[in-house]
Phi, psi and omega in degrees: 000320180299316180295319177297319177298317177301320177298319177297318177297317179298331179275358175110004180275148171296149185306313183300317180291317180299318180292318178297316179297319179298313181295317180294326178298312180291319179297315180297319179296316180295317180297318180298317179298312183292322183284326183268332184072008180284156175295142180306324179295324178294319178295319177301314180298327180290330187255357179261136177251146177304124179070015185271181184290322182295313181293329177296315178295318178297323178298318178296321177298319178295318178298326179277001178059036181295319179303311180297320179296319178294317178298316179296323179296317179295316180296317180295318179294322178297314180297317179298319178299317178298316180296318179294326179290335180276340185283000000 
């Protein structure tokens, strides 16, 4: 949320508005996923328009390897948890 808020500030939004928008974006996405039970990829397809702003932002996330970084973070935390449980 902080990074999304920083992006909003960099784009010219006041911090309070940028943070609220960032939080609402994640909250809305999570609620939609939980309420519909649809696969996240299906939801992504529903909200992206050809040549639109969402797909442009997603493309930047892919270029930055955010998906891989998140996956690696979960795997690393899981492995650390296992090691701590054995200690």
